[in-house]
C-alpha positions in Angstrom: 66.0 44.8 42.1 67.1 41.4 43.8 64.7 38.8 43.7 63.9 39.1 47.6 62.4 42.4 46.8 60.1 42.6 50.0 60.0 45.7 52.0 58.6 49.3 51.0 60.3 52.1 52.9 57.9 54.9 53.7 58.4 58.2 55.5 56.3 61.3 55.7 53.3 59.5 54.1 55.3 58.9 50.7 57.1 55.5 49.5 60.7 56.4 49.6 61.9 53.3 48.0 62.2 49.4 48.2 64.7 47.5 50.3 65.6 43.8 49.5 67.9 41.1 51.0 69.8 38.4 49.2 70.3 35.6 52.0 72.8 33.8 49.8 75.0 36.7 49.2 74.4 38.4 52.6 73.9 41.4 50.8 71.1 44.4 50.9 69.5 46.1 48.4 67.9 49.8 48.2 66.3 51.5 45.1 64.6 54.8 45.5 60.9 55.1 44.2 60.9 57.0 40.8 58.2 59.3 42.1 60.1 60.2 45.1 63.0 61.1 43.2 60.9 63.0 40.7 59.4 65.1 43.5 62.8 66.2 44.7 61.5 66.8 48.4 63.4 65.7 51.5 66.6 65.4 49.5 68.9 65.5 52.6 66.8 62.7 54.6 69.8 60.3 54.2 72.9 62.6 53.7 75.3 59.8 53.8 75.4 56.2 52.1 72.3 56.2 49.9 73.2 57.9 46.5 70.0 59.8 45.2 70.1 57.8 42.1 67.4 55.8 40.3 69.8 52.6 39.9 69.5 49.7 42.6 72.2 50.3 45.1 73.9 47.0 46.7 75.4 47.0 50.3 77.7 44.0 51.1 80.0 45.8 53.5 77.6 45.8 56.6 77.3 42.3 57.3 78.0 42.4 61.2 76.1 42.2 64.5 75.3 46.1 64.3 74.1 46.3 61.0 73.0 42.5 60.2 73.6 43.3 56.4 71.4 46.2 56.1 72.1 49.8 55.2 73.1 51.4 58.4 70.2 54.0 58.4 67.7 51.1 58.1 69.4 48.8 60.7 68.9 51.7 63.1 65.2 50.7 63.0 65.7 47.0 64.2 64.8 46.6 68.0 67.3 44.9 70.0 64.7 42.2 71.2 61.2 41.3 70.6 59.9 41.3 74.3 56.4 40.3 73.4 54.3 37.4 74.5 52.7 36.9 71.2 55.9 36.8 69.3 57.5 34.5 71.7 54.6 32.1 71.3 54.8 32.2 67.7 58.5 31.3 67.9 58.2 28.4 70.3 55.2 26.9 68.2 57.4 27.0 65.0 60.4 25.7 66.8 62.1 28.8 65.8 64.7 31.2 67.6 65.3 34.9 67.5 68.6 34.5 65.4 66.4 32.8 62.7 64.5 35.5 62.1 65.5 37.5 59.1 66.2 41.3 59.0 63.4 41.8 56.5 61.1 39.9 58.9 62.0 42.2 61.7 61.4 45.1 59.6 58.0 43.7 58.7 57.5 43.3 62.3 58.5 46.8 63.2 56.1 48.1 60.4 54.8 51.8 61.2 55.5 51.3 65.0 59.2 51.6 65.2 61.2 54.5 66.6 61.8 57.7 64.6 59.4 58.4 61.1 60.6 55.4 58.9 58.1 52.9 58.3 58.2 49.4 56.8 55.4 47.8 54.8 55.7 44.5 52.9 55.4 44.4 49.3 52.8 42.2 47.5 55.1 40.8 45.0 56.7 38.0 47.2 59.2 36.0 45.6 58.1 32.1 45.6 61.6 30.7 46.4 62.5 32.8 49.2 62.8 31.3 52.9 61.3 34.4 54.4 57.8 34.2 55.5 56.4 37.6 55.5 52.8 36.6 55.7 53.4 34.8 58.9 55.0 38.0 60.5 52.0 40.0 59.1 49.6 37.9 60.9 51.5 38.0 64.2 51.6 42.1 63.8 47.8 41.9 63.5 47.6 39.8 66.6 49.8 42.3 68.3 48.0 45.4 67.4 44.8 43.8 68.4 46.0 42.9 71.7 47.9 46.5 72.3 44.6 48.0 71.3 42.7 46.2 74.1 45.3 47.3 76.6 45.0 50.3 78.5 45.1 52.0 82.0 43.8 55.0 83.7 47.0 56.3 85.2 50.5 56.5 84.5 51.6 54.3 87.5 53.6 51.1 88.5 50.8 48.8 87.9 49.7 50.1 84.5 53.4 50.1 83.4 53.8 46.5 84.2 50.6 45.6 82.4 52.0 47.3 79.0 55.5 45.7 79.5 53.7 42.2 79.7 52.6 42.7 75.6 56.0 44.1 74.7 57.2 47.0 73.0 59.3 48.1 70.1 61.9 49.9 72.0 65.6 48.3 72.0 68.4 48.7 74.4 70.0 46.7 77.2 67.6 47.7 80.2 63.8 46.8 80.1 61.9 49.7 78.7 58.5 50.3 77.1 56.7 53.0 75.0 53.7 54.5 76.4 51.3 57.3 75.4 49.2 59.5 77.9 46.1 61.1 77.0 46.6 65.0 78.0 43.1 65.4 79.1 42.1 61.8 80.5 45.5 60.8 81.6 44.6 57.4 80.4 47.7 55.5 79.0 48.0 53.2 76.0 50.7 51.1 74.5 52.9 53.9 73.0 53.6 52.3 69.5 49.8 52.5 68.2 49.1 56.3 68.0 51.3 59.5 67.4 48.6 61.8 68.2 49.0 65.3 69.6 46.3 64.2 72.0 49.0 62.4 73.9 52.1 62.8 75.6 54.5 60.2 74.2 57.1 58.3 76.8 59.8 56.1 76.6 59.8 54.6 80.0 62.9 52.7 81.5 61.4 50.1 84.1 62.7 49.7 87.7 62.0 46.0 87.9 64.9 45.1 90.4 64.0 45.2 94.1 67.7 46.1 95.1 66.9 48.8 97.5 70.8 49.8 97.6 70.9 50.8 93.9 68.3 52.0 91.3 69.6 52.7 88.1 66.3 54.4 87.0 66.6 56.9 90.1 70.4 57.6 89.2 69.3 58.4 85.6 66.9 60.8 86.9 69.3 62.5 89.1 71.8 62.6 86.0 69.0 64.2 84.1 68.5 66.9 86.7 72.1 67.6 86.9 72.6 67.6 83.2 69.7 70.2 82.7 71.3 72.4 85.4 74.5 72.4 83.3 72.8 73.5 80.1 72.4 70.3 78.4 69.4 70.0 76.0 67.1 67.2 77.2 63.4 66.2 76.7 61.5 66.5 79.9 61.5 63.5 82.2 60.1 62.3 85.4 60.3 59.5 87.7 57.1 57.7 88.0 56.3 56.1 91.6 59.8 56.6 92.5 61.2 53.7 90.6 60.4 54.1 86.8 62.3 56.6 84.4 60.1 58.4 81.9 61.3 60.8 79.3 59.2 62.3 76.6 60.1 61.3 73.0 61.8 63.5 70.7 60.5 61.5 67.7 57.0 62.4 68.4 56.3 66.2 68.4 53.2 68.0 67.7 51.2 64.9 66.6 54.0 64.2 63.7 56.7 61.4 63.5 60.2 62.9 63.4 62.9 61.3 61.2 65.9 60.6 63.6 69.1 58.8 62.8 72.0 57.9 65.3 75.6 58.6 64.4 76.2 55.1 63.8 73.0 54.6 61.5 73.8 58.0 59.7 77.4 57.3 58.9 77.9 53.5 59.0 80.0 53.8 61.9 79.9 50.4 64.1 79.3 51.8 67.5 81.3 48.5 68.9 84.4 49.5 66.7 86.9 51.3 68.7 88.8 52.4 65.6 85.9 54.9 64.6 84.6 55.5 68.0 86.1 58.7 68.5 84.3 62.3 69.7 86.2 63.8 66.7 83.8 61.6 64.4 80.8 63.2 66.1 81.9 66.6 65.6 83.1 66.2 61.9 79.7 64.6 61.2 78.1 67.9 62.8 80.0 69.9 60.7 79.3 68.0 57.5 75.8 68.4 58.3 76.1 72.0 58.6 74.7 72.0 62.2 74.4 75.4 63.7 77.3 76.3 66.0 75.1 76.3 69.0 74.7 72.6 68.4 78.6 72.0 68.0 78.9 73.7 71.5 76.0 71.5 73.0 78.0 68.3 71.7 81.1 69.8 73.3 79.0 70.4 76.9 77.8 66.8 76.7 81.5 65.6 76.1 82.5 67.2 79.0 79.6 65.9 81.3 80.1 62.4 80.3 83.8 62.8 81.2 83.2 64.5 84.4 80.3 62.2 85.4 81.8 59.0 84.5 79.1 58.1 81.6 81.7 55.8 79.7 78.7 54.2 77.6 78.4 57.4 75.4 78.7 55.2 72.2 77.9 56.3 68.6 74.3 55.2 68.8 73.6 57.1 72.0 74.1 60.5 69.9 71.4 61.1 67.4 70.5 63.8 65.0 67.0 65.2 64.2 65.7 65.9 60.6 63.6 69.1 60.1 61.5 68.1 56.9 60.2 71.6 56.7 63.6 73.1 55.8 65.3 70.0 54.8 68.1 70.5 57.4 69.6 68.4 60.5 69.8 69.3 64.1 71.4 67.6 67.1 68.8 65.6 68.9 68.2 66.2 72.7 70.7 64.1 74.7 69.6 60.7 76.2 71.1 57.8 77.9 73.0 60.1 80.4 73.8 58.0 83.5 76.3 56.3 85.5 77.5 53.6 83.2 79.0 51.1 85.9 77.6 49.4 88.8 78.6 51.3 92.0 78.5 48.2 94.1 81.5 47.0 92.5 85.0 48.4 92.5 86.9 49.4 89.3 90.6 50.4 89.1 90.5 51.5 85.6 87.6 52.0 83.1 87.5 52.8 79.4 85.5 55.0 77.5 83.3 54.0 74.4 84.3 57.2 72.8 87.9 58.7 72.8 89.1 62.1 73.3 91.9 63.1 71.5 92.8 59.5 71.2 92.3 58.6 74.8 89.9 56.3 76.7 91.4 56.8 80.0 93.5 59.4 81.5 91.9 62.2 79.7 93.4 65.8 80.4 92.3 69.2 80.1 94.9 69.6 77.2 93.1 66.9 75.4 89.5 68.5 75.9 90.9 72.0 75.1 92.6 70.6 71.9 89.1 69.6 70.5 87.7 72.7 71.8 90.1 74.6 69.6 89.7 72.4 66.7 85.9 73.3 66.5 86.1 76.8 67.8 84.5 76.3 71.1 84.0 79.5 72.9 85.0 79.7 76.5 85.8 76.1 76.7 87.3 76.3 80.5 84.0 78.0 81.4 82.0 75.1 80.3 84.3 72.7 81.9 84.1 74.7 85.3 80.4 75.0 85.1 80.0 71.1 84.5 82.4 70.1 87.3 80.7 72.6 89.7 77.5 70.8 89.3 78.8 67.6 91.3 77.3 69.4 94.0 74.1 69.9 92.4 74.3 66.1 91.7 75.2 65.3 95.6 72.3 67.6 96.5 69.7 65.6 94.6 71.3 62.2 95.6 70.6 63.2 99.3 67.4 64.5 98.8 66.3 61.5 97.2 67.8 59.2 99.8 70.5 57.2 97.8 72.4 55.6 100.0 75.9 57.0 101.2 77.7 54.0 100.0 76.4 54.7 96.5 77.1 57.9 96.5 80.8 57.6 97.2 81.2 54.8 95.2 80.2 56.9 92.0 82.0 59.8 93.2 85.2 57.7 93.0 84.6 57.4 89.3 84.0 61.0 88.6 86.7 62.6 86.7 88.5 66.1 87.5 89.4 67.6 84.3 92.8 69.2 85.0 
């Protein structure tokens, strides 16, 4: 292993291997634990990129903003930002900034609190000449957990959510969001990265903090959720809290167990910001490679059509995930998430480009393009699916009217909706 052999990778209570990072080479390293390989369990938890061998594997090709030099499956665990007052104070006291925090320090900070089932634990054999100070990060994590453990509330409401938001979260993304856990009996809530017990419902909450009464992205996402469910799209149960915060149950926490999840970007090593690999065909090919049941292939097609019709242009490769069933060592399509209007309806757009292309197109997608994908992946009754989704525009309008979305917002959004013909 490399000299900076610092982080143990754990999953399902087992040590899977070790991750290292050589700052001078900007290269990462991974080596499976000999005991993990001997057990011959969970053999498909990393179906791509990692070879199931005892030798150290070196990764130099992922040195970009998306993967930060790490193997993509591991980079999936990195939070987009440390929204935490303790972490912020630590940075300021040491005259540091976020860009100076190494990827291994970030993994140590995530620890066992990240999304999915992968956990990270500092190794004890720290190299004396490394510039990475895992000890400091470990101390910060202790302070964070102590504060989180002393933070709670009696109800899942606006005031309680803001209280937890102040101490930060491990969730990433562009909009402010937090993880919370609600006791099923008492209804008390605690920060959502402390426990994964079956005694709690575990939510990811997108916070509606802007006071723009004309447009609430969280309200719109809730209406999209209701509409998507009406079209047969599989999503986790979701709700709107106090009319302003969008809360969805987490599919990576089920029946008191952590579930192993990888995004399409993380699993295959596709940079979600690279247009050359940002194609729906890649998603379908990956689903076929993973031997997903055909109902999942059809579900993926239905989501593609929904995103086209309802102008969800931000349907990139990190917004599609796969869920590992450790009991039978197989993968499934994870429930859909981040289905929403991806533009600002208060602005005027003449032309918008999609994150994922359809038959090579990001604008002007036609029925023939959609049907070509349907034919390539043997989708049954594709025109029926398209009609079903397009007719759901009336469902969307009914929900928008019921929830008092301003007419100018409704009309502005409808102008971007796509009729597939």
